[in-house]
N, C-alpha and C positions, 0 to 999 in steps of 0.2 A: 534683540536680534535673534532670528531663528536660524540655527545652523542646519545644514543639509545632510551632513554625514550621519548615517544610522549606525551606531556602534553596537557591538555585542553587549547585551544587557547582563553581563556577568563578569566576574573576575576569575582567573584560572588559579586554582588552589593546589591541584595535584596534576602531574603530567605523566604521560606514558610515552616512552621512547619509540620511535619508528626507525626502521633500518633502511639505509640506502643500499640499493643493489645496482649492479651493472646490467647493461643490455644482454650480455652473454649469460649472466646468471638467470635473468628472467626468461630467456629462450630455453635454457635447460629446465627451469621450473615448469613452464607451460607445456613443454613436451612431456615431462613426467606426469603432468595432470591430464594428458590426452586432449590438450587444447580446450579444456573445460575450466573456466575461471572459478567455478564452485569447488573444484578439487584442489585448488592451490592452498598451500599453507599460509595462514594469515601473516606470519612473520616475513614472508617473501613479497608482501604487498606494501607499497609506499603510501598511497592514498586509497582508502577502501570505501568506495561508493557503490558497492554491490547492493546494499540495502540500507534502509533507515529503520529496520525492524530489530529492536533490541540492542542497537549499537550506539545509543545516545549516552551522554554523561549525566549522571544523577546529581541533584543539588544537595547542599548541606542539609536542607530540611528533609529530603528523602532519606539520606543516610542517618539522620537523627531519628526519623521514624522507624527505620529498620532496627535500631537498638531497642525500640519499644515492642518489637514483634513478639506476639504471644504464640508459642508453638504447640499449644494444646491441640489434641487431635480433634475434638468436637467442641463447638461453641466458643471458640477462641475470641478474645477481645478484639483482635486484629480483624477478624471477619466482620464484626459489627462496624468497625471504623471504615472498612472497605465498602460495605453496603451503604452506609450513610453517604459516602462520597459519590458513589455511582448513582444512587437514587436521587441525590441532590441535583445532579446534572440531567439525568435521563427521565426521571419521574416514574420509571417502571416499578411495578410492585414486587416482582421477583428478580433477584440478582443471583446468578449462578457463576461462581468463579471457575476458570479453567486455566490450564497451564499456558495456553496461547490461543490465538484466534482460530486456528484451524481445528482445534478441539471443539470450540463452540460451534463451528460450522458442521463438524461431524455429528455432534449430538443433535443439532437442529435438523439436519438432513435425515438422520436415523429416525427421528420422531415424526417427521412430517411427510416424507417422500416415499412413493411407490414407483415401480418400473412404469415407464411411459408418461409420468408426470412432466409438466413443463414449469420451469422456474424462470420467469423473465427478470432481467436486471438491466440497468443502463450498460454496464459491462462487467461480467464476472472476472475476478482475478483468478490466478492459477489454482490455488487450493480450494477456493469456493467452487469453481467449475469441477475440479477433480472429485470433491466430496459429493456433488450432485450426480455426476456421471457414475460414480461408484454405486449409487443406489439404482442405477438404470434409468434415471430421469434425464431430461434435456435441459441443459443450461443455455438459455436463449438470451442473446445480447440485443438490446434495442436502444443503441445510442442515437442521438440526433445526427442528421446528415453532416453537420459541420465537424462532428467528432472524428470523422475519417479524413479530414482535410487538414494536415499539419500546419499549413501556412495561413489558413483562414483565421482571421481575428474575430473572436466571439467571447463575450465575458463569461459565459457558462457553457463551455463545450462539453462538459461532463453530463449534461442533462439527459434524462430519459425521453425517448420519442413517445409522447403520451398518445398520439394518434395510433401508432402501431400497437401500443400496449392495450388500448381500448379494443382494438380489433382482435388481439390475441385472447383477451378475457371473454369477449363475446363469442368467438368461434370455438373456444376450448373450455366451455363451462364444465366444471367437475374434474378437470385434469390440471388445473393450476392451483396447487395447495398454498402457495405463498408467492409474493412478489418482493424482490429485493432492490435496493438502490445503494450504490457504493459512493461514499463521500469521503474524500474527493475520488474522482474516477481514475484509478491508478493505470489501468490498461490503455486509456485514451490520452495519456500524457499528464496525469496528475491534475486534470481539469475539474473545476468546481461544479457543483449542482446548485441552482438557485432555489430560494425558498419557495418561489412560485411553482417551480417544477416539482418540488417535493410535495407541496400542497395538492397540486393537480393529480399527482400519482396517488396520493393518499385518498383523495375523493373518489377516484376510479376504483381503487381497491375496495373501499367501503360500499360503493354502489353495487359491486359484484360479490360482496361477501367474502373477499379474499384477504387474509392477513398480510400486513405490510411490514417488512423488516428492513432496517438500515444496517448496512455494513459500515460500521462507524470508526474504522481504524484511524481516519484523519479528520474526525469531526471538528476539531478546533480550527484546523487550517481552512476547512470549508466554511466555518462560521466567519472567519476573518475575510474571506473573499465576498461573502454575502454583505458584510459590513461595509467593505470598500467599493463594491461594484453594484449592489442592488439598491434601487431607490427605496427610501423609507427606513434604511437600517443604519445609516451613518452614525446616529447618536446612540445606538444600542450597544451594550457591552457584548463581547463574544459569548459570555455565559448566558445571557438572555437569549441570544440568537440560537445557541445550542439547545437550550431548553425548548424553544419554539419548534426546532427541527424534530426533536424526539417526541414532542407532544402529538405530532402528526402520524406517528408510527405505532405499531402494536408490539414491537420488540426490536432488538438489535443484537448483532454479533460484534465483538470488539477484540482486536489484538492490542492489548495495553503496551505492547512493545513499540507502538507508534506514538499516538497522541496520549498515551498513558505515561510516557517518559520513563518507562521502566525497562529493565533488561530481559524480563520474562513476565508472562502473565496475560490474561485476557478474561473475558466474561461473556455470558449469554444472559440477556435480560428480556423480560416480557411481562404482559399483563394477564395472559390467559392462565387461570388457575390449574386447569386439567393438563394443559401442555407443560406447565412448570413441573408438575408431579412426574410426568413421563421423562422429562429431561433430567430431573434430579436422580431418578432411578438409573438412567443411563450413565450419568456422571459417576455414581457410586461404583458402577461396574468397570469403568474405563479410566477415570481420573482420580477419584478419591472421595472422601466424605464431603457432603455439600458445604460445610463451612471452611474447607480449605481447597478443594477442587484441584489438587495436583500442585499447589503452591505452598511455600513456607509462609509462616505468619509475617516474616519481615518483607516478603514480596507483596503481600496484601497491603502492608503499611506504605511501601514505596509507591504503589499504584494510587492509593488514596490521596497522597500528596500530589503526585505527578499529573493526575487528571486536571487539577485546578491550575497547576503551573503552566500546562499547555494552553490554557485560555488567557494567559496574561497578555494584554495588548502589546506591551513593549517587546516581549519575546516573539509574538507572532509577526510583528512588523519587521523585526530583524531577520526572522527566518525566511519570510517570503522575499524580502529584499536581497538576501544572499543568493537565492536562485536567480532572481532578475539580473543581478550584477553579472553573473556568468553568462546568462542568455544574451545580454546586450553586447558582450564581447564577441559572441558567436555571430550575432546579426551583423555587426560591423565588418566581420571577416567573410561574410557570405556563406557561413556554415549552416546548413538547414537544420532547424530544430522545430519542435512543436511549439506553436505560438497561440496565445501568450504563454509565458513561462508558468509551469505548475507550482504548487505550493511546497512540495517536498523534494523535487528532483528536476534536473534538466534532462529533457528527452531529445536525443539526437535522431534525426530522420535519416536512418541508414539507407533506405531505399533511394532517396533523392541524392544523398551524398555519394554513395557508391553505386550509382546507376548502372555501371558496367557489370555488376555482379547480379545475376538473375536470382529471383526469390528462392528457387529450389537449391541454391548454393548458399543460402542463409547470410545475407549481407550484414545483418545486425550482429550475428555471432562473430563474423570475420572482423568487424569493427571492434568488438569487445576484446578480442585477442590482440589486435594491433595496439589498442590503448594500453594494455598491460605490457606488451613487449617493449614498446617505445618509451613509456613513461612510468611504468609501475602502478598504473591506476586500474583498479578493478571495478567494473560496471556490469550491469545486467541487461541481457538481451530480452526484449519483449516483442517477439515477432513470430516467425514461422517455426522456430525451434520450440518455443514455449507453447504456442497455440495451434500449430499446424496439424498435429496428429489428431485424428478424429476417433470417437469411441469404437468404431468398427475397424480401426487399424489403418485406414486410408489416410492420405495426405491432402491437405487443402491449404493453399497459401493464406497467411494471416492478412487481415485488412491493413495492418500497419507493420512496418519493420523498424522498430525503435531500439535504441540503446539508452537505458535509464541510468543517469548518474544521481543516485539517491544521497541526500545529505543527512548523515547522522546528526542527531540533535545535540547542539552545544559541544561539538567535538573539534571541528576544523575552523581555522581563522581565515581572514581575507587573503593572507599570503599563500595559504594552501590552495585557495581557489585561483589565485593568479598563476600558480604553477600548473594547475589543471588546464587553464586557458592556454598557457604556453604550449603544453603538449598537444592540445587539440589544434592549435594553429600550425604546429609542425606537421601533424597528420594531414592537414589540408594540402600541404605541399607534396605529399607522397601518396595521396588517396588513390590515384589511378594505378599505383603499383600493387595495391592490396588485392588479394584473391579470396575466393570463397572457400567453404569447407564442406565436407561430407560427413555424414554420421556413420560411424563404424559399428557402434554397439549402443543399444538403448533399452530402457525398461518400458513397460506397457503404459505407465502413467507418470506424469510430472518428469518427463525425460530430461529436462534441462538440468536437473540437479546432478545426475550421475552419468549421462550419456558420454560416450567417447567419440572424438572427432579426429579427422585428418585434414591437413591443408591440401587444397587442390593445386 
């Protein structure tokens, strides 16, 4: 007999209490945070789906590894354990630890970019874009057409538009220092990229002599989608698929706070010897010695274990199914989401759901505020607040107005998701009463983290 229920492939050994709050308490909290969910105190949040970055629960094997952590400043044993793990998956010759993914992006951008350069990607996420623009370069998004259609069903909506990429490479010879591809495509709804698309992107880059880097934050989830959706990969293990992905690239950036299953950490990896020297010198200046890179030895040990745990088929099946479970409830209720469901998050289509709120009044942000006020759920807007401001200070509406409910790894159970579904179903009954927001104060870059808002 084959049973259909997909269970959590772990037992709970340690628990962390969460505090129930009233609607009045949440109203007071969000006002004090200037209607910015990033500014809320975590203790005032019931279900925290703001991000899946660094918010997961570590395994007994990771905690055991942390006890073996070697805190020597240079040449620590934990560094070699870390490098062996990363190289075993990626195959890259040079592995440079960093304190998190954006540090890897900063070092790579500093080493490779000049003002006026163009960096194509299927879709840059917020810190990647910010680091590129900080160097005076252009972060160019080239998703396939279906990526901008939330309701369109396509198995690999995260793909790069390779026709557009070929044109960019041909017309901008000498000003494209590297090409990136993000797996999975976070800004487009957590959508996967096919192996065929990665291969075609790689071939184009090599034909034009341009280095090809993977933003590998969710490489394991992308490998699972390839296994379950792309012909020819059903019988391959996620590890084999990941190794094939990385073999097509020249390097990668990684936030180990995602598919590294750790609370902090990341790395930059590559094959180019000269580039590696430049990046290590920059690392020493900003992060630390090359064998710890801003991390403690116990962090390196936790990542070394976590990278392989993220590739476990039972874990990946459970994780993807958890998101699908919530997505199916939304579909049945007629609540618009990005379809098919992403690997690490459910993405609500705020523009379709709150169609009475114009884009310049930030419907995604308004929805994230309502989610918190009504149910104590914290989520992240991925729309015109995050991506609308241009390098010259002008405003341009984002292609999508989404609210991401990111699932921390191994943290919440099905009953938590049933509660989230209940809150969303209630919001559907009052959605026409929701109103937009305006920005009262904002920084020059990455404004969503610290901007202040007012309700309209």
